[in-house]
HTML snippet that shows the backbone in 3Dmol.js (N, CA, C, O; Angstrom):
<script src="https://3Dmol.org/build/3Dmol-min.js"></script>
<div id="view" style="width:600px;height:400px;position:relative"></div>
<script>
const pdb = `
ATOM      1  N   MET A   1     189.713 168.245 107.458  1.00  0.00           N
ATOM      2  CA  MET A   1     188.550 168.969 107.944  1.00  0.00           C
ATOM      3  C   MET A   1     187.323 168.608 107.116  1.00  0.00           C
ATOM      4  O   MET A   1     186.218 168.502 107.649  1.00  0.00           O
ATOM      5  N   ARG A   2     187.515 168.422 105.831  1.00  0.00           N
ATOM      6  CA  ARG A   2     186.390 168.124 104.946  1.00  0.00           C
ATOM      7  C   ARG A   2     185.773 166.765 105.256  1.00  0.00           C
ATOM      8  O   ARG A   2     184.551 166.623 105.209  1.00  0.00           O
ATOM      9  N   SER A   3     186.584 165.773 105.568  1.00  0.00           N
ATOM     10  CA  SER A   3     186.061 164.436 105.846  1.00  0.00           C
ATOM     11  C   SER A   3     185.264 164.406 107.146  1.00  0.00           C
ATOM     12  O   SER A   3     184.314 163.633 107.267  1.00  0.00           O
ATOM     13  N   SER A   4     185.629 165.219 108.101  1.00  0.00           N
ATOM     14  CA  SER A   4     184.871 165.247 109.351  1.00  0.00           C
ATOM     15  C   SER A   4     183.493 165.865 109.133  1.00  0.00           C
ATOM     16  O   SER A   4     182.517 165.416 109.735  1.00  0.00           O
ATOM     17  N   ARG A   5     183.400 166.875 108.293  1.00  0.00           N
ATOM     18  CA  ARG A   5     182.095 167.454 107.975  1.00  0.00           C
ATOM     19  C   ARG A   5     181.217 166.464 107.230  1.00  0.00           C
ATOM     20  O   ARG A   5     180.013 166.380 107.473  1.00  0.00           O
ATOM     21  N   LEU A   6     181.831 165.712 106.318  1.00  0.00           N
ATOM     22  CA  LEU A   6     181.099 164.715 105.554  1.00  0.00           C
ATOM     23  C   LEU A   6     180.580 163.616 106.465  1.00  0.00           C
ATOM     24  O   LEU A   6     179.443 163.169 106.316  1.00  0.00           O
ATOM     25  N   SER A   7     181.402 163.180 107.403  1.00  0.00           N
ATOM     26  CA  SER A   7     180.972 162.111 108.302  1.00  0.00           C
ATOM     27  C   SER A   7     179.859 162.584 109.229  1.00  0.00           C
ATOM     28  O   SER A   7     178.948 161.814 109.535  1.00  0.00           O
ATOM     29  N   VAL A   8     179.913 163.824 109.676  1.00  0.00           N
ATOM     30  CA  VAL A   8     178.848 164.362 110.521  1.00  0.00           C
ATOM     31  C   VAL A   8     177.557 164.485 109.719  1.00  0.00           C
ATOM     32  O   VAL A   8     176.484 164.153 110.223  1.00  0.00           O
ATOM     33  N   SER A   9     177.646 164.950 108.494  1.00  0.00           N
ATOM     34  CA  SER A   9     176.459 165.074 107.652  1.00  0.00           C
ATOM     35  C   SER A   9     175.863 163.711 107.332  1.00  0.00           C
ATOM     36  O   SER A   9     174.645 163.536 107.351  1.00  0.00           O
ATOM     37  N   LEU A  10     176.715 162.765 107.044  1.00  0.00           N
ATOM     38  CA  LEU A  10     176.246 161.422 106.732  1.00  0.00           C
ATOM     39  C   LEU A  10     175.589 160.770 107.939  1.00  0.00           C
ATOM     40  O   LEU A  10     174.539 160.142 107.807  1.00  0.00           O
ATOM     41  N   SER A  11     176.185 160.910 109.093  1.00  0.00           N
ATOM     42  CA  SER A  11     175.596 160.317 110.298  1.00  0.00           C
ATOM     43  C   SER A  11     174.289 161.010 110.672  1.00  0.00           C
ATOM     44  O   SER A  11     173.372 160.358 111.170  1.00  0.00           O
ATOM     45  N   ALA A  12     174.188 162.307 110.445  1.00  0.00           N
ATOM     46  CA  ALA A  12     172.937 163.016 110.710  1.00  0.00           C
ATOM     47  C   ALA A  12     171.842 162.553 109.744  1.00  0.00           C
ATOM     48  O   ALA A  12     170.685 162.416 110.140  1.00  0.00           O
ATOM     49  N   GLY A  13     172.196 162.316 108.505  1.00  0.00           N
ATOM     50  CA  GLY A  13     171.227 161.815 107.537  1.00  0.00           C
ATOM     51  C   GLY A  13     170.739 160.420 107.883  1.00  0.00           C
ATOM     52  O   GLY A  13     169.547 160.129 107.789  1.00  0.00           O
ATOM     53  N   VAL A  14     171.665 159.560 108.283  1.00  0.00           N
ATOM     54  CA  VAL A  14     171.294 158.202 108.681  1.00  0.00           C
ATOM     55  C   VAL A  14     170.414 158.238 109.928  1.00  0.00           C
ATOM     56  O   VAL A  14     169.452 157.477 110.028  1.00  0.00           O
ATOM     57  N   ALA A  15     170.729 159.099 110.860  1.00  0.00           N
ATOM     58  CA  ALA A  15     169.921 159.225 112.070  1.00  0.00           C
ATOM     59  C   ALA A  15     168.521 159.738 111.750  1.00  0.00           C
ATOM     60  O   ALA A  15     167.550 159.283 112.355  1.00  0.00           O
ATOM     61  N   ALA A  16     168.400 160.662 110.824  1.00  0.00           N
ATOM     62  CA  ALA A  16     167.089 161.189 110.447  1.00  0.00           C
ATOM     63  C   ALA A  16     166.237 160.111 109.784  1.00  0.00           C
ATOM     64  O   ALA A  16     165.045 159.992 110.070  1.00  0.00           O
ATOM     65  N   VAL A  17     166.848 159.332 108.904  1.00  0.00           N
ATOM     66  CA  VAL A  17     166.108 158.246 108.249  1.00  0.00           C
ATOM     67  C   VAL A  17     165.689 157.193 109.271  1.00  0.00           C
ATOM     68  O   VAL A  17     164.566 156.692 109.219  1.00  0.00           O
ATOM     69  N   ALA A  18     166.574 156.859 110.187  1.00  0.00           N
ATOM     70  CA  ALA A  18     166.240 155.882 111.225  1.00  0.00           C
ATOM     71  C   ALA A  18     165.117 156.391 112.121  1.00  0.00           C
ATOM     72  O   ALA A  18     164.255 155.615 112.535  1.00  0.00           O
ATOM     73  N   ALA A  19     165.119 157.674 112.421  1.00  0.00           N
ATOM     74  CA  ALA A  19     164.055 158.242 113.250  1.00  0.00           C
ATOM     75  C   ALA A  19     162.712 158.202 112.532  1.00  0.00           C
ATOM     76  O   ALA A  19     161.683 157.935 113.153  1.00  0.00           O
ATOM     77  N   VAL A  20     162.717 158.464 111.233  1.00  0.00           N
ATOM     78  CA  VAL A  20     161.471 158.408 110.462  1.00  0.00           C
ATOM     79  C   VAL A  20     160.925 156.988 110.441  1.00  0.00           C
ATOM     80  O   VAL A  20     159.728 156.786 110.641  1.00  0.00           O
ATOM     81  N   PHE A  21     161.782 156.002 110.202  1.00  0.00           N
ATOM     82  CA  PHE A  21     161.329 154.612 110.180  1.00  0.00           C
ATOM     83  C   PHE A  21     160.863 154.159 111.560  1.00  0.00           C
ATOM     84  O   PHE A  21     159.886 153.417 111.664  1.00  0.00           O
ATOM     85  N   ALA A  22     161.534 154.588 112.609  1.00  0.00           N
ATOM     86  CA  ALA A  22     161.126 154.217 113.962  1.00  0.00           C
ATOM     87  C   ALA A  22     159.766 154.824 114.294  1.00  0.00           C
ATOM     88  O   ALA A  22     158.913 154.157 114.879  1.00  0.00           O
ATOM     89  N   ALA A  23     159.566 156.067 113.930  1.00  0.00           N
ATOM     90  CA  ALA A  23     158.272 156.709 114.181  1.00  0.00           C
ATOM     91  C   ALA A  23     157.162 156.026 113.388  1.00  0.00           C
ATOM     92  O   ALA A  23     156.058 155.841 113.899  1.00  0.00           O
ATOM     93  N   ALA A  24     157.449 155.652 112.144  1.00  0.00           N
ATOM     94  CA  ALA A  24     156.444 154.963 111.336  1.00  0.00           C
ATOM     95  C   ALA A  24     156.118 153.596 111.921  1.00  0.00           C
ATOM     96  O   ALA A  24     154.959 153.182 111.909  1.00  0.00           O
ATOM     97  N   LEU A  25     157.112 152.897 112.428  1.00  0.00           N
ATOM     98  CA  LEU A  25     156.864 151.591 113.024  1.00  0.00           C
ATOM     99  C   LEU A  25     156.062 151.711 114.312  1.00  0.00           C
ATOM    100  O   LEU A  25     155.182 150.890 114.570  1.00  0.00           O
ATOM    101  N   ILE A  26     156.349 152.708 115.111  1.00  0.00           N
ATOM    102  CA  ILE A  26     155.568 152.928 116.335  1.00  0.00           C
ATOM    103  C   ILE A  26     154.133 153.280 115.983  1.00  0.00           C
ATOM    104  O   ILE A  26     153.198 152.779 116.608  1.00  0.00           O
ATOM    105  N   TRP A  27     153.952 154.138 114.988  1.00  0.00           N
ATOM    106  CA  TRP A  27     152.601 154.485 114.556  1.00  0.00           C
ATOM    107  C   TRP A  27     151.860 153.250 114.041  1.00  0.00           C
ATOM    108  O   TRP A  27     150.672 153.073 114.314  1.00  0.00           O
ATOM    109  N   LEU A  28     152.556 152.413 113.308  1.00  0.00           N
ATOM    110  CA  LEU A  28     151.955 151.199 112.785  1.00  0.00           C
ATOM    111  C   LEU A  28     151.604 150.233 113.916  1.00  0.00           C
ATOM    112  O   LEU A  28     150.580 149.554 113.853  1.00  0.00           O
ATOM    113  N   LEU A  29     152.429 150.169 114.927  1.00  0.00           N
ATOM    114  CA  LEU A  29     152.123 149.337 116.086  1.00  0.00           C
ATOM    115  C   LEU A  29     150.849 149.788 116.779  1.00  0.00           C
ATOM    116  O   LEU A  29     150.077 148.964 117.268  1.00  0.00           O
ATOM    117  N   LEU A  30     150.632 151.084 116.821  1.00  0.00           N
ATOM    118  CA  LEU A  30     149.440 151.607 117.484  1.00  0.00           C
ATOM    119  C   LEU A  30     148.203 151.547 116.601  1.00  0.00           C
ATOM    120  O   LEU A  30     147.102 151.310 117.097  1.00  0.00           O
ATOM    121  N   SER A  31     148.366 151.757 115.310  1.00  0.00           N
ATOM    122  CA  SER A  31     147.201 151.848 114.433  1.00  0.00           C
ATOM    123  C   SER A  31     146.810 150.522 113.785  1.00  0.00           C
ATOM    124  O   SER A  31     145.633 150.312 113.490  1.00  0.00           O
ATOM    125  N   ASP A  32     147.778 149.614 113.554  1.00  0.00           N
ATOM    126  CA  ASP A  32     147.491 148.336 112.900  1.00  0.00           C
ATOM    127  C   ASP A  32     148.339 147.236 113.533  1.00  0.00           C
ATOM    128  O   ASP A  32     149.280 146.742 112.912  1.00  0.00           O
ATOM    129  N   PRO A  33     148.010 146.851 114.767  1.00  0.00           N
ATOM    130  CA  PRO A  33     148.855 145.868 115.456  1.00  0.00           C
ATOM    131  C   PRO A  33     148.777 144.463 114.857  1.00  0.00           C
ATOM    132  O   PRO A  33     149.683 143.655 115.058  1.00  0.00           O
ATOM    133  N   VAL A  34     147.701 144.166 114.123  1.00  0.00           N
ATOM    134  CA  VAL A  34     147.561 142.831 113.546  1.00  0.00           C
ATOM    135  C   VAL A  34     148.636 142.585 112.497  1.00  0.00           C
ATOM    136  O   VAL A  34     149.200 141.492 112.440  1.00  0.00           O
ATOM    137  N   THR A  35     148.927 143.571 111.672  1.00  0.00           N
ATOM    138  CA  THR A  35     149.963 143.418 110.652  1.00  0.00           C
ATOM    139  C   THR A  35     151.328 143.202 111.296  1.00  0.00           C
ATOM    140  O   THR A  35     152.107 142.365 110.840  1.00  0.00           O
ATOM    141  N   VAL A  36     151.613 143.943 112.341  1.00  0.00           N
ATOM    142  CA  VAL A  36     152.899 143.804 113.021  1.00  0.00           C
ATOM    143  C   VAL A  36     152.999 142.436 113.696  1.00  0.00           C
ATOM    144  O   VAL A  36     154.034 141.774 113.614  1.00  0.00           O
ATOM    145  N   ALA A  37     151.928 142.017 114.360  1.00  0.00           N
ATOM    146  CA  ALA A  37     151.941 140.714 115.022  1.00  0.00           C
ATOM    147  C   ALA A  37     152.073 139.586 114.005  1.00  0.00           C
ATOM    148  O   ALA A  37     152.773 138.605 114.253  1.00  0.00           O
ATOM    149  N   ASP A  38     151.409 139.720 112.873  1.00  0.00           N
ATOM    150  CA  ASP A  38     151.518 138.725 111.806  1.00  0.00           C
ATOM    151  C   ASP A  38     152.950 138.645 111.281  1.00  0.00           C
ATOM    152  O   ASP A  38     153.469 137.551 111.058  1.00  0.00           O
ATOM    153  N   ALA A  39     153.584 139.785 111.086  1.00  0.00           N
ATOM    154  CA  ALA A  39     154.954 139.801 110.583  1.00  0.00           C
ATOM    155  C   ALA A  39     155.915 139.187 111.590  1.00  0.00           C
ATOM    156  O   ALA A  39     156.857 138.495 111.205  1.00  0.00           O
ATOM    157  N   VAL A  40     155.688 139.429 112.860  1.00  0.00           N
ATOM    158  CA  VAL A  40     156.557 138.853 113.886  1.00  0.00           C
ATOM    159  C   VAL A  40     156.350 137.345 113.968  1.00  0.00           C
ATOM    160  O   VAL A  40     157.310 136.589 114.113  1.00  0.00           O
ATOM    161  N   GLU A  41     155.104 136.913 113.877  1.00  0.00           N
ATOM    162  CA  GLU A  41     154.806 135.485 114.016  1.00  0.00           C
ATOM    163  C   GLU A  41     155.312 134.669 112.825  1.00  0.00           C
ATOM    164  O   GLU A  41     155.917 133.612 113.006  1.00  0.00           O
ATOM    165  N   THR A  42     155.065 135.158 111.615  1.00  0.00           N
ATOM    166  CA  THR A  42     155.442 134.388 110.430  1.00  0.00           C
ATOM    167  C   THR A  42     156.879 134.625 109.995  1.00  0.00           C
ATOM    168  O   THR A  42     157.462 133.781 109.314  1.00  0.00           O
ATOM    169  N   GLY A  43     157.449 135.730 110.368  1.00  0.00           N
ATOM    170  CA  GLY A  43     158.810 136.047 109.957  1.00  0.00           C
ATOM    171  C   GLY A  43     158.888 136.740 108.609  1.00  0.00           C
ATOM    172  O   GLY A  43     159.981 137.086 108.161  1.00  0.00           O
ATOM    173  N   GLU A  44     157.758 136.951 107.953  1.00  0.00           N
ATOM    174  CA  GLU A  44     157.735 137.671 106.681  1.00  0.00           C
ATOM    175  C   GLU A  44     157.664 139.162 106.959  1.00  0.00           C
ATOM    176  O   GLU A  44     156.759 139.639 107.644  1.00  0.00           O
ATOM    177  N   ILE A  45     158.622 139.885 106.423  1.00  0.00           N
ATOM    178  CA  ILE A  45     158.657 141.316 106.695  1.00  0.00           C
ATOM    179  C   ILE A  45     158.170 142.149 105.515  1.00  0.00           C
ATOM    180  O   ILE A  45     158.065 143.370 105.624  1.00  0.00           O
ATOM    181  N   ALA A  46     157.871 141.505 104.394  1.00  0.00           N
ATOM    182  CA  ALA A  46     157.410 142.251 103.221  1.00  0.00           C
ATOM    183  C   ALA A  46     156.107 143.000 103.498  1.00  0.00           C
ATOM    184  O   ALA A  46     156.010 144.172 103.134  1.00  0.00           O
ATOM    185  N   PRO A  47     155.095 142.381 104.128  1.00  0.00           N
ATOM    186  CA  PRO A  47     153.881 143.151 104.427  1.00  0.00           C
ATOM    187  C   PRO A  47     154.136 144.304 105.400  1.00  0.00           C
ATOM    188  O   PRO A  47     153.513 145.361 105.311  1.00  0.00           O
ATOM    189  N   LEU A  48     155.058 144.077 106.321  1.00  0.00           N
ATOM    190  CA  LEU A  48     155.393 145.130 107.286  1.00  0.00           C
ATOM    191  C   LEU A  48     156.045 146.312 106.591  1.00  0.00           C
ATOM    192  O   LEU A  48     155.711 147.461 106.877  1.00  0.00           O
ATOM    193  N   PHE A  49     156.980 146.039 105.674  1.00  0.00           N
ATOM    194  CA  PHE A  49     157.616 147.120 104.928  1.00  0.00           C
ATOM    195  C   PHE A  49     156.621 147.844 104.034  1.00  0.00           C
ATOM    196  O   PHE A  49     156.709 149.060 103.863  1.00  0.00           O
ATOM    197  N   ALA A  50     155.681 147.112 103.466  1.00  0.00           N
ATOM    198  CA  ALA A  50     154.653 147.747 102.635  1.00  0.00           C
ATOM    199  C   ALA A  50     153.788 148.683 103.472  1.00  0.00           C
ATOM    200  O   ALA A  50     153.453 149.781 103.029  1.00  0.00           O
ATOM    201  N   GLU A  51     153.430 148.262 104.662  1.00  0.00           N
ATOM    202  CA  GLU A  51     152.627 149.115 105.547  1.00  0.00           C
ATOM    203  C   GLU A  51     153.424 150.321 106.026  1.00  0.00           C
ATOM    204  O   GLU A  51     152.884 151.424 106.114  1.00  0.00           O
ATOM    205  N   ILE A  52     154.700 150.125 106.336  1.00  0.00           N
ATOM    206  CA  ILE A  52     155.543 151.251 106.758  1.00  0.00           C
ATOM    207  C   ILE A  52     155.667 152.266 105.625  1.00  0.00           C
ATOM    208  O   ILE A  52     155.590 153.472 105.856  1.00  0.00           O
ATOM    209  N   ALA A  53     155.857 151.781 104.416  1.00  0.00           N
ATOM    210  CA  ALA A  53     155.944 152.688 103.267  1.00  0.00           C
ATOM    211  C   ALA A  53     154.635 153.449 103.076  1.00  0.00           C
ATOM    212  O   ALA A  53     154.649 154.638 102.757  1.00  0.00           O
ATOM    213  N   ALA A  54     153.514 152.775 103.270  1.00  0.00           N
ATOM    214  CA  ALA A  54     152.216 153.442 103.140  1.00  0.00           C
ATOM    215  C   ALA A  54     152.030 154.509 104.220  1.00  0.00           C
ATOM    216  O   ALA A  54     151.489 155.582 103.951  1.00  0.00           O
ATOM    217  N   VAL A  55     152.477 154.214 105.436  1.00  0.00           N
ATOM    218  CA  VAL A  55     152.361 155.184 106.528  1.00  0.00           C
ATOM    219  C   VAL A  55     153.222 156.413 106.246  1.00  0.00           C
ATOM    220  O   VAL A  55     152.773 157.544 106.435  1.00  0.00           O
ATOM    221  N   ILE A  56     154.457 156.197 105.794  1.00  0.00           N
ATOM    222  CA  ILE A  56     155.349 157.323 105.494  1.00  0.00           C
ATOM    223  C   ILE A  56     154.799 158.140 104.330  1.00  0.00           C
ATOM    224  O   ILE A  56     154.835 159.370 104.356  1.00  0.00           O
ATOM    225  N   TYR A  57     154.293 157.452 103.311  1.00  0.00           N
ATOM    226  CA  TYR A  57     153.708 158.151 102.161  1.00  0.00           C
ATOM    227  C   TYR A  57     152.513 158.997 102.585  1.00  0.00           C
ATOM    228  O   TYR A  57     152.390 160.149 102.171  1.00  0.00           O
ATOM    229  N   GLN A  58     151.641 158.436 103.402  1.00  0.00           N
ATOM    230  CA  GLN A  58     150.468 159.183 103.868  1.00  0.00           C
ATOM    231  C   GLN A  58     150.894 160.377 104.729  1.00  0.00           C
ATOM    232  O   GLN A  58     150.287 161.445 104.648  1.00  0.00           O
ATOM    233  N   ALA A  59     151.918 160.203 105.540  1.00  0.00           N
ATOM    234  CA  ALA A  59     152.410 161.312 106.366  1.00  0.00           C
ATOM    235  C   ALA A  59     152.979 162.423 105.494  1.00  0.00           C
ATOM    236  O   ALA A  59     152.763 163.602 105.773  1.00  0.00           O
ATOM    237  N   LEU A  60     153.703 162.058 104.443  1.00  0.00           N
ATOM    238  CA  LEU A  60     154.234 163.087 103.523  1.00  0.00           C
ATOM    239  C   LEU A  60     153.121 163.811 102.800  1.00  0.00           C
ATOM    240  O   LEU A  60     153.190 165.027 102.622  1.00  0.00           O
ATOM    241  N   LEU A  61     152.086 163.084 102.375  1.00  0.00           N
ATOM    242  CA  LEU A  61     150.957 163.743 101.724  1.00  0.00           C
ATOM    243  C   LEU A  61     150.258 164.708 102.668  1.00  0.00           C
ATOM    244  O   LEU A  61     149.887 165.813 102.272  1.00  0.00           O
ATOM    245  N   THR A  62     150.081 164.296 103.904  1.00  0.00           N
ATOM    246  CA  THR A  62     149.442 165.178 104.888  1.00  0.00           C
ATOM    247  C   THR A  62     150.304 166.401 105.163  1.00  0.00           C
ATOM    248  O   THR A  62     149.787 167.510 105.299  1.00  0.00           O
ATOM    249  N   LEU A  63     151.605 166.206 105.243  1.00  0.00           N
ATOM    250  CA  LEU A  63     152.518 167.327 105.460  1.00  0.00           C
ATOM    251  C   LEU A  63     152.481 168.288 104.279  1.00  0.00           C
ATOM    252  O   LEU A  63     152.491 169.503 104.477  1.00  0.00           O
ATOM    253  N   LEU A  64     152.438 167.774 103.071  1.00  0.00           N
ATOM    254  CA  LEU A  64     152.379 168.645 101.889  1.00  0.00           C
ATOM    255  C   LEU A  64     151.054 169.374 101.789  1.00  0.00           C
ATOM    256  O   LEU A  64     151.005 170.460 101.211  1.00  0.00           O
ATOM    257  N   ASP A  65     149.986 168.825 102.323  1.00  0.00           N
ATOM    258  CA  ASP A  65     148.707 169.533 102.341  1.00  0.00           C
ATOM    259  C   ASP A  65     148.780 170.805 103.176  1.00  0.00           C
ATOM    260  O   ASP A  65     148.126 171.801 102.865  1.00  0.00           O
ATOM    261  N   TYR A  66     149.586 170.764 104.248  1.00  0.00           N
ATOM    262  CA  TYR A  66     149.732 171.943 105.092  1.00  0.00           C
ATOM    263  C   TYR A  66     150.554 173.029 104.422  1.00  0.00           C
ATOM    264  O   TYR A  66     150.395 174.213 104.723  1.00  0.00           O
ATOM    265  N   LEU A  67     151.432 172.626 103.514  1.00  0.00           N
ATOM    266  CA  LEU A  67     152.279 173.612 102.840  1.00  0.00           C
ATOM    267  C   LEU A  67     151.555 174.146 101.686  1.00  0.00           C
ATOM    268  O   LEU A  67     152.080 174.997 100.968  1.00  0.00           O
TER     269      LEU A  67
END
`;
const viewer = $3Dmol.createViewer("view");
viewer.addModel(pdb, "pdb");
viewer.setStyle({}, {cartoon: {color: "spectrum"}});
viewer.zoomTo();
viewer.render();
</script>
């Protein structure tokens, strides 16, 4: 019984992280399409990850301002 609870919790955590990254990527596609197009064209994903991290960080700061 314990392992099934752990697997459900783990899968829910992975799904939450994936949803956050997907939302950040969609936001980045809408707000800064040049960076995304550049990353797709050149194959370098480091600038894309840096922008995604900046978007998530800014969203957390905005969320903490409300609290």
